[in-house]
C-alpha positions as CSV (number, residue, x, y, z in Angstrom):
1,M,-0.1,0.4,-0.4
2,R,2.7,2.3,1.1
3,S,4.7,1.6,-2.3
4,F,1.7,2.4,-4.3
5,V,1.1,5.7,-2.7
6,K,4.4,6.4,-3.4
7,Y,3.8,5.5,-7.0
8,L,0.9,8.0,-7.4
9,F,2.3,10.7,-5.9
10,S,5.5,10.2,-8.3
11,Q,3.6,10.5,-11.1
12,K,2.5,14.4,-10.8
13,P,6.2,15.4,-10.7
14,R,7.1,13.9,-13.6
15,T,3.7,15.3,-15.3
16,V,5.2,19.1,-14.6
17,R,8.3,18.0,-15.7
18,M,6.9,17.0,-19.3
19,N,4.7,19.9,-18.9
20,S,7.5,22.1,-18.3
21,M,9.7,20.6,-21.4
22,R,6.9,21.5,-24.1
23,A,7.0,24.5,-22.4
24,R,10.5,25.1,-23.1
25,D,10.2,23.6,-26.5
26,E,8.0,26.2,-27.5
27,T,9.2,28.8,-26.0
28,S,12.4,27.7,-28.1
29,R,10.5,27.7,-31.2
30,M,9.1,31.1,-30.9
31,I,12.3,32.6,-30.1
32,N,14.0,30.3,-33.2
33,A,11.2,31.7,-35.3
34,W,11.6,35.4,-34.4
35,C,15.6,35.4,-34.9
36,L,15.1,33.6,-38.4
37,Y,13.1,36.7,-39.9
38,D,16.2,39.2,-38.7
39,A,18.4,36.5,-41.0
40,G,15.8,36.8,-43.8
41,N,15.5,40.7,-44.0
42,S,19.2,41.4,-43.2
43,A,19.8,40.2,-46.9
44,F,17.8,43.3,-48.0
45,A,20.2,45.5,-46.1
46,T,23.1,44.1,-47.1
47,T,22.8,43.5,-50.6
48,V,19.9,46.1,-51.3
49,M,20.9,48.9,-49.3
50,A,24.9,48.6,-49.0
51,A,26.4,46.4,-51.5
52,V,24.9,45.8,-54.6
53,L,21.9,48.6,-55.5
54,P,23.8,51.6,-54.8
55,V,26.5,50.2,-57.2
56,Y,24.2,48.8,-60.1
57,F,22.2,52.4,-59.8
58,R,25.0,54.6,-60.1
59,E,26.9,52.3,-63.2
60,V,23.6,50.7,-65.2
61,A,20.3,52.5,-64.5
62,A,21.6,56.0,-64.2
63,V,24.7,56.0,-66.4
64,A,22.8,58.7,-68.6
65,L,23.0,61.0,-66.0
66,P,25.8,63.8,-65.5
67,A,28.7,62.3,-62.9
68,H,27.1,64.3,-60.1
69,L,23.6,63.4,-60.2
70,P,23.1,59.8,-59.4
71,S,24.3,60.2,-55.6
72,T,22.8,63.3,-55.1
73,L,19.1,61.7,-56.3
74,W,20.1,59.0,-54.1
75,G,20.6,60.5,-51.2
76,Y,17.5,62.4,-51.6
77,T,15.6,59.3,-52.1
78,S,16.8,57.9,-48.9
79,S,16.3,61.1,-46.9
80,L,12.7,60.6,-48.1
81,S,12.1,57.7,-47.9
82,L,13.6,57.9,-44.1
83,L,11.5,61.3,-43.3
84,F,7.9,59.3,-44.4
85,G,9.1,56.2,-42.5
86,A,9.6,58.4,-39.7
87,I,6.1,60.3,-39.7
88,L,4.4,56.7,-40.1
89,A,5.9,55.0,-37.3
90,P,4.2,56.2,-34.5
91,I,0.6,56.1,-36.0
92,L,1.1,52.5,-37.3
93,G,2.5,51.3,-34.3
94,S,-0.2,52.9,-31.6
95,M,-2.9,51.3,-34.4
96,A,-1.2,47.8,-34.2
97,D,-1.3,48.1,-30.2
98,V,-5.2,48.8,-29.8
99,S,-6.1,46.3,-33.1
100,G,-3.9,43.0,-32.0
101,S,-2.4,43.2,-35.4
102,K,1.3,43.7,-35.0
103,K,2.3,40.3,-37.2
104,R,-0.6,41.7,-39.7
105,F,1.8,44.7,-40.4
106,L,4.7,43.1,-40.3
107,S,3.2,40.5,-42.9
108,A,2.1,43.7,-44.8
109,F,5.6,45.7,-45.1
110,T,7.3,42.6,-45.5
111,L,5.1,42.0,-48.7
112,L,5.8,45.6,-49.8
113,G,9.6,45.1,-49.3
114,V,9.7,41.8,-51.0
115,L,7.6,42.8,-53.7
116,S,9.6,45.6,-54.6
117,T,12.8,44.4,-54.5
118,A,12.0,41.7,-56.7
119,L,11.0,44.2,-59.6
120,L,14.3,45.6,-59.5
121,F,15.2,42.5,-61.7
122,F,13.5,44.4,-64.4
123,I,15.5,47.8,-63.9
124,G,18.0,47.9,-67.1
125,S,20.5,50.5,-68.4
126,G,18.6,54.1,-67.9
127,D,15.7,53.1,-65.9
128,W,16.9,55.5,-62.7
129,L,13.5,56.6,-62.1
130,P,12.1,53.3,-61.8
131,A,15.0,52.2,-59.2
132,L,14.7,54.8,-57.1
133,V,10.7,54.0,-56.7
134,L,11.5,50.7,-56.0
135,Y,14.4,51.6,-53.6
136,A,12.3,54.4,-51.8
137,I,9.5,51.6,-51.4
138,G,11.4,48.8,-50.5
139,S,13.4,50.4,-47.7
140,L,9.9,52.3,-46.4
141,G,8.7,48.4,-46.2
142,F,11.9,47.2,-44.6
143,S,12.1,49.6,-42.0
144,L,8.4,50.0,-40.9
145,S,8.3,46.0,-41.0
146,M,11.2,45.8,-38.3
147,I,8.9,48.3,-36.0
148,F,6.4,45.4,-35.5
149,Y,9.4,43.0,-35.5
150,D,10.9,44.6,-32.4
151,S,7.8,45.0,-30.8
152,L,7.1,41.0,-30.5
153,L,10.6,41.0,-28.8
154,P,9.4,41.6,-24.9
155,H,6.4,38.9,-25.9
156,V,8.6,36.3,-27.2
157,A,11.6,36.5,-25.1
158,P,11.3,34.8,-21.4
159,P,11.9,36.5,-18.1
160,G,15.4,37.7,-17.8
161,Q,16.3,36.4,-20.9
162,I,15.2,39.4,-23.4
163,N,19.4,40.6,-23.4
164,I,20.1,36.9,-24.6
165,V,17.1,36.8,-27.2
166,S,17.9,40.5,-29.0
167,S,21.7,39.1,-29.4
168,K,20.5,36.4,-31.0
169,G,18.2,38.3,-33.4
170,Y,21.7,40.2,-34.7
171,A,23.9,37.0,-35.0
172,W,21.5,35.5,-36.8
173,G,21.1,38.6,-38.9
174,Y,24.8,38.7,-39.5
175,L,24.8,35.3,-40.7
176,G,21.8,35.6,-42.9
177,G,22.4,38.8,-44.6
178,G,26.4,38.0,-45.0
179,T,25.8,34.6,-46.4
180,L,23.7,35.7,-49.2
181,L,25.5,38.6,-50.2
182,A,28.6,36.1,-50.4
183,V,26.7,34.2,-52.6
184,N,25.5,37.2,-54.7
185,L,28.9,38.6,-55.3
186,A,29.6,35.3,-56.6
187,A,26.8,35.2,-59.0
188,I,27.7,38.5,-60.3
189,T,31.4,38.1,-60.5
190,F,30.8,34.8,-62.6
191,I,27.5,35.7,-64.3
192,P,28.1,37.9,-67.1
193,G,26.6,41.2,-67.8
194,T,24.0,42.6,-65.5
195,L,21.9,39.4,-65.0
196,G,24.2,38.5,-61.7
197,A,23.0,41.7,-60.2
198,R,19.3,41.5,-61.0
199,L,19.5,37.8,-60.0
200,S,20.6,39.0,-56.8
201,F,17.4,41.4,-56.0
202,V,15.1,38.1,-56.9
203,S,17.3,36.2,-54.2
204,V,16.8,38.7,-51.3
205,A,12.9,38.5,-52.4
206,V,12.7,34.9,-51.8
207,W,15.2,34.6,-49.4
208,W,13.2,37.4,-47.1
209,S,9.9,35.6,-47.9
210,I,10.9,32.4,-46.7
211,F,12.4,33.3,-43.3
212,T,9.3,35.4,-42.4
213,I,7.2,32.0,-42.6
214,P,8.2,30.6,-39.4
215,L,7.7,33.7,-37.6
216,L,3.8,33.9,-39.1
217,M,3.4,30.3,-37.9
218,F,4.9,29.7,-34.6
219,I,4.6,33.2,-32.9
220,P,1.0,33.9,-31.2
221,E,-0.2,37.7,-31.8
222,P,0.1,39.4,-28.3
223,P,-3.3,40.4,-27.4
224,P,-4.7,44.1,-27.5
225,E,-4.9,46.5,-25.1
226,Y,-8.2,47.3,-26.3
227,P,-10.2,44.8,-27.5
228,L,-12.7,45.8,-30.6
229,P,-15.6,44.6,-31.6
230,K,-15.6,42.5,-34.7
231,G,-15.2,44.9,-38.2
232,S,-14.8,47.8,-35.9
233,R,-13.6,50.6,-38.2
234,E,-12.4,52.3,-35.0
235,I,-8.8,51.7,-34.9
236,L,-7.4,54.6,-36.9
237,T,-9.0,56.6,-34.2
238,L,-8.7,54.7,-31.2
239,G,-4.5,54.4,-32.4
240,F,-4.7,58.9,-32.4
241,R,-6.0,58.6,-29.2
242,Q,-3.8,56.3,-27.8
243,L,-0.5,58.0,-29.0
244,A,-1.9,61.6,-28.0
245,D,-1.8,60.1,-24.6
246,T,1.4,58.3,-24.7
247,F,2.9,61.5,-25.3
248,R,1.3,63.1,-22.2
249,Q,2.5,60.1,-20.6
250,M,6.2,60.3,-21.9
251,R,7.4,62.5,-19.4
252,S,6.8,60.2,-16.5
253,Y,9.0,57.9,-17.9
254,R,11.9,59.5,-17.1
255,E,14.3,57.2,-17.2
256,L,12.8,55.6,-20.7
257,L,13.5,59.7,-22.0
258,I,17.6,59.6,-20.8
259,F,18.1,56.6,-22.2
260,L,16.5,57.9,-25.4
261,A,18.4,60.5,-25.5
262,A,21.9,58.6,-24.9
263,Y,20.7,56.6,-28.0
264,W,20.1,59.0,-29.8
265,L,23.8,60.5,-29.5
266,Y,26.0,57.6,-29.2
267,N,23.5,55.5,-32.8
268,D,24.3,59.0,-34.4
269,G,28.5,57.7,-33.8
270,V,27.4,54.1,-35.0
271,G,25.1,55.1,-37.7
272,T,28.0,57.2,-39.0
273,I,30.5,54.6,-39.1
274,I,28.2,52.7,-41.2
275,K,27.7,54.9,-43.6
276,M,30.9,56.8,-44.0
277,A,33.3,53.9,-43.5
278,A,33.5,52.9,-47.4
279,I,33.8,56.5,-48.6
280,Y,36.4,56.8,-46.0
281,G,38.8,53.9,-47.0
282,A,38.2,54.9,-50.9
283,D,39.2,58.2,-50.2
284,K,42.7,57.0,-48.5
285,G,42.8,54.8,-52.1
286,I,41.5,51.2,-51.0
287,G,39.7,49.6,-53.9
288,M,36.3,48.1,-54.1
289,T,37.1,44.6,-53.6
290,Q,38.8,45.4,-50.4
291,L,36.0,47.5,-49.2
292,V,33.3,44.9,-50.0
293,G,35.5,42.0,-48.4
294,A,35.4,44.2,-45.4
295,L,32.2,44.5,-45.4
296,L,31.6,40.6,-45.3
297,I,34.0,39.9,-42.3
298,T,32.4,42.3,-40.3
299,Q,29.1,40.6,-40.7
300,F,30.8,37.4,-40.1
301,V,32.7,38.7,-37.0
302,G,29.5,40.4,-36.4
303,A,27.6,37.1,-35.4
304,P,29.4,35.4,-32.2
305,F,30.1,38.8,-30.9
306,A,26.6,39.8,-30.8
307,I,26.4,36.2,-28.9
308,L,29.1,37.1,-26.3
309,F,27.7,40.5,-25.9
310,G,24.4,38.9,-24.6
311,R,26.3,36.6,-22.4
312,L,27.7,39.6,-21.2
313,S,25.1,41.7,-20.0
314,L,23.8,38.3,-18.0
315,S,26.4,39.2,-15.4
316,L,27.5,43.0,-16.3
317,G,23.9,44.1,-17.2
318,G,22.7,46.0,-20.3
319,K,23.8,49.2,-19.4
320,R,27.6,48.2,-18.5
321,T,27.9,46.1,-22.1
322,I,26.6,48.6,-23.8
323,T,29.3,51.2,-22.4
324,I,32.1,48.6,-22.8
325,G,31.3,48.7,-26.5
326,L,31.1,52.6,-26.7
327,A,34.5,53.0,-25.4
328,W,35.7,50.1,-28.2
329,Y,33.8,52.9,-30.5
330,S,35.8,55.4,-28.9
331,A,39.0,53.7,-29.8
332,I,37.9,52.6,-33.4
333,S,37.3,56.8,-34.3
334,L,40.3,57.6,-33.1
335,G,42.5,54.3,-34.6
336,A,40.8,55.5,-38.1
337,F,43.1,59.0,-37.9
338,F,46.0,56.9,-38.3
339,L,44.1,54.6,-41.5
340,E,46.4,54.4,-44.7
341,K,46.6,51.0,-46.1
342,A,44.1,48.4,-46.6
343,W,44.9,45.9,-44.2
344,H,44.2,49.0,-41.5
345,F,40.6,49.1,-42.8
346,W,40.2,45.2,-42.6
347,V,41.3,45.7,-38.5
348,L,39.2,48.3,-38.0
349,A,36.5,46.4,-39.9
350,I,37.2,43.4,-37.7
351,A,36.9,45.8,-34.6
352,V,33.8,47.1,-35.9
353,G,32.1,44.1,-36.0
354,M,33.1,43.1,-32.8
355,V,30.5,46.2,-31.5
356,Q,27.8,46.6,-33.6
357,G,25.7,43.9,-33.5
358,G,26.4,43.8,-29.4
359,V,25.6,47.7,-28.7
360,Q,22.4,47.5,-31.2
361,A,21.3,44.4,-29.7
362,I,21.8,45.3,-25.9
363,S,20.3,48.8,-26.8
364,R,17.0,47.6,-27.9
365,S,16.6,44.8,-25.3
366,T,17.5,47.4,-22.5
367,Y,14.6,49.6,-24.1
368,G,12.3,46.6,-24.4
369,M,12.6,45.9,-20.8
370,M,11.5,49.5,-19.6
371,I,8.2,50.1,-22.0
372,P,4.7,48.8,-21.0
373,R,3.9,45.4,-22.7
374,A,0.5,46.8,-23.8
375,K,2.2,49.6,-26.1
376,T,5.4,47.8,-27.4
377,G,4.2,48.4,-31.1
378,E,4.2,52.2,-30.2
379,F,6.7,52.3,-28.3
380,F,9.3,50.5,-30.5
381,A,7.6,53.1,-33.4
382,F,9.3,55.7,-31.4
383,Y,12.6,54.3,-30.9
384,D,12.7,53.6,-34.8
385,V,12.5,57.4,-35.0
386,F,15.5,57.9,-32.9
387,S,17.2,55.3,-34.7
388,K,16.1,57.1,-38.2
389,F,17.3,60.9,-36.7
390,S,19.9,59.6,-35.1
391,G,22.1,59.5,-38.6
392,V,21.7,63.2,-39.4
393,A,24.6,64.9,-36.8
394,G,27.5,62.5,-37.6
395,P,27.4,62.6,-40.8
396,A,26.9,66.6,-41.2
397,L,30.0,67.0,-38.5
398,F,32.1,64.6,-40.6
399,A,31.4,66.6,-43.6
400,L,31.8,70.0,-42.5
401,L,35.6,69.2,-40.7
402,T,36.4,67.3,-43.8
403,Q,35.6,71.0,-45.7
404,I,37.2,72.8,-43.5
405,T,40.3,70.7,-42.7
406,G,40.4,69.3,-46.2
407,S,40.6,65.9,-44.9
408,P,38.3,63.0,-43.4
409,R,41.2,62.5,-40.7
410,L,39.7,64.5,-38.3
411,G,36.1,64.0,-39.2
412,I,35.8,60.3,-38.6
413,S,37.8,60.8,-35.2
414,S,35.3,63.7,-33.9
415,L,32.7,60.6,-33.8
416,V,34.3,59.8,-30.1
417,L,32.0,63.1,-29.1
418,F,29.5,61.7,-29.7
419,F,30.1,58.3,-28.1
420,G,31.6,60.2,-25.0
421,G,28.1,62.1,-24.7
422,G,26.3,58.7,-24.8
423,I,28.3,57.4,-22.3
424,Y,28.1,60.1,-20.2
425,L,24.1,60.4,-20.7
426,L,23.7,56.6,-20.2
427,Q,25.3,56.9,-16.5
428,K,22.5,59.2,-15.4
429,V,19.9,56.0,-16.6
430,D,18.6,53.9,-13.8
431,V,17.7,50.7,-15.5
432,E,15.9,48.7,-12.9
433,K,13.4,52.4,-11.9
434,G,12.6,52.2,-15.7
435,I,11.7,48.5,-15.2
436,E,9.7,49.1,-12.5
437,K,7.6,52.4,-14.0
438,A,6.7,50.3,-17.0
439,G,5.3,47.3,-14.7
440,N,7.9,44.6,-15.8
441,H,8.4,43.0,-12.4
442,P,7.7,39.6,-12.5
């Protein structure tokens, strides 16, 4: 009898363990599905935005235009797309929150980006206007889809694991974007004419689409803040109402506001290095092959170091981990002053890869811990706006100092001001207090 009683009581822990294992498997599947989306859409960032389309536009689509005009048109298009996305982001984010439609919005803007990227296959010599239109639409789809992707992070990550999950997403993004870029560069090298480049655009569309499917299948839609009756047409009205309410409440999120100010400052330095590194290297006489190779090595170095930053944050905390990355960035900007040879550029590219993904990943997760879960779409929309407008002052200062001195050396080294200022403001952020204000403590 006593043995039978022991047997009965021994079954409950086993059932609990089985349920716990199922829950862990479900969480792991959701995290992997979330990270795979980053592996997919990063192909757009590397192939379309950074490496292939800018060169294809200048040398093929805009070949008949005056020498200075392609760069001018490209710059204006990039800026207008960024501005339009920044205006739409908070509105769409609040609409997604009140309607419980984060995945639906993500799907819509992913489809917009995928279709416009695929249509780049038909861009040929002289088609500069359609190329700019498709690039603008694709960039808009890419940036707006990221709002809803980022907003799912607090809902996917288990308690205490948000830094690890965010870092894993960046790592998979580096691997995904870098892998397809390497394949596309090989295709461009070995396929004659423009076919290799045009096929690379199609490959991005297919790649991005495939890696979106797991997210749609395995991640449940977070519940809306205000459940609406079926068929309700009040989504836009409620979205604007919530947006206005959040603007009024933002003043009470003191720690979050200080963090956003710090992020705006140091991310300006990060963004300037990303945007100006290639042109700085070209000014030093480094060839295109070396520059593209360095871009690739940054991608593959970035993956393991993003994971390392996530692990480091478990022991040091997010704020200290970001500070270490910014100190490293300061050393990079000062070291760039002495750049003369191609191998110097490769060393700096590796150094950037060691911190780029980590700083961005831990910044995203630290922000995610200090926002209310019911408003992740809207608050990540604000984060996206700050991210977009944080790329203005750095390039402007770089250009101004280069114009005054006649050399880009002082311009690239001046970025230490942005990193130093970011570190200063970051130390004033009480992350724990920000988490408590958001109501995210278990």
